C-alpha positions as CSV (number, residue, x, y, z in Angstrom):
1,X,46.0,27.5,2.5
2,X,42.6,26.3,3.5
3,X,39.5,26.5,1.4
4,X,37.9,29.4,3.4
5,X,41.1,31.5,3.0
6,X,41.3,30.7,-0.7
7,X,37.7,31.6,-1.5
8,X,37.7,34.8,0.7
9,X,41.1,35.9,-0.7
10,X,39.9,35.3,-4.3
11,X,36.5,37.0,-4.1
12,X,36.6,39.6,-1.3
13,X,38.3,42.2,-3.4
14,X,35.3,42.0,-5.8
15,X,32.4,42.0,-3.3
16,X,32.2,41.4,0.4
17,X,32.5,37.6,0.9
18,X,31.5,35.4,3.8
19,X,31.4,31.7,4.7
20,X,27.7,30.5,4.9
21,X,26.1,33.7,6.4
22,X,26.8,37.3,5.5
23,X,26.1,39.7,8.4
24,X,27.2,43.0,6.8
25,X,25.0,45.8,5.4
26,X,25.9,45.6,1.7
27,X,23.1,44.8,-0.8
28,X,25.6,43.0,-3.1
29,X,27.7,40.2,-1.6
30,X,29.0,36.7,-2.1
31,X,28.3,33.7,0.2
32,X,30.0,30.3,-0.2
33,X,29.7,26.9,1.4
34,X,31.5,23.6,0.7
35,X,31.5,20.0,1.6
36,X,34.7,18.0,2.1
37,X,34.7,14.4,1.0
38,X,37.5,12.0,1.6
39,X,38.8,10.1,-1.4
40,X,41.4,7.6,-2.6
41,X,41.5,5.5,0.5
42,X,44.6,3.4,1.3
43,X,45.6,1.9,4.6
44,X,42.2,2.9,6.1
45,X,42.9,6.6,5.5
46,X,42.0,9.1,2.8
47,X,44.9,10.1,0.6
48,X,43.0,13.1,-0.8
49,X,39.9,15.2,-0.2
50,X,37.4,16.4,-2.7
51,X,35.7,19.8,-2.1
52,X,32.3,20.5,-3.5
53,X,32.0,24.3,-3.5
54,X,28.9,26.5,-4.0
55,X,29.3,30.2,-4.5
56,X,26.2,32.4,-4.3
57,X,26.0,36.0,-5.5
58,X,23.3,38.1,-3.9
59,X,22.2,41.4,-5.6
60,X,19.1,43.4,-6.0
61,X,16.7,41.8,-8.5
62,X,16.9,44.7,-11.0
63,X,20.8,44.6,-11.1
64,X,22.4,43.0,-14.1
65,X,24.9,40.6,-12.6
66,X,26.5,39.3,-15.7
67,X,29.8,41.1,-15.2
68,X,30.0,39.9,-11.6
69,X,29.2,36.3,-12.5
70,X,31.8,36.2,-15.2
71,X,34.4,37.8,-12.9
72,X,33.6,35.3,-10.2
73,X,34.1,32.4,-12.6
74,X,37.3,33.9,-13.9
75,X,38.7,34.4,-10.4
76,X,37.8,30.9,-9.3
77,X,39.4,29.2,-12.3
78,X,42.6,31.4,-11.9
79,X,42.9,30.6,-8.2
80,X,42.6,26.8,-8.8
81,X,42.2,24.3,-6.0
82,X,44.2,24.8,-2.7
83,X,46.5,21.9,-3.3
84,X,47.5,22.9,-6.8
85,X,45.7,20.0,-8.5
86,X,44.2,21.0,-11.8
87,X,41.0,19.2,-10.9
88,X,38.6,22.1,-11.5
89,X,35.8,21.0,-13.8
């Protein structure tokens, strides 16, 4: 499973979720982006990749988003990284 599929699958049932740009009509939605960094080089090749993920919640200013923010955090931790590594910190 790739990072896009993991993030959309994890968050889309909570709010509409998009990679980088949301083009829908909802006033509350989630947008994410990430950077992939090669790591643990051996034989001139990366043995692993590190993903730096940013998840952005958009909602009207007057909306109390505490419940959404907690649920997003809970879902991301429960989903874990795509390779099964417990490296979420």
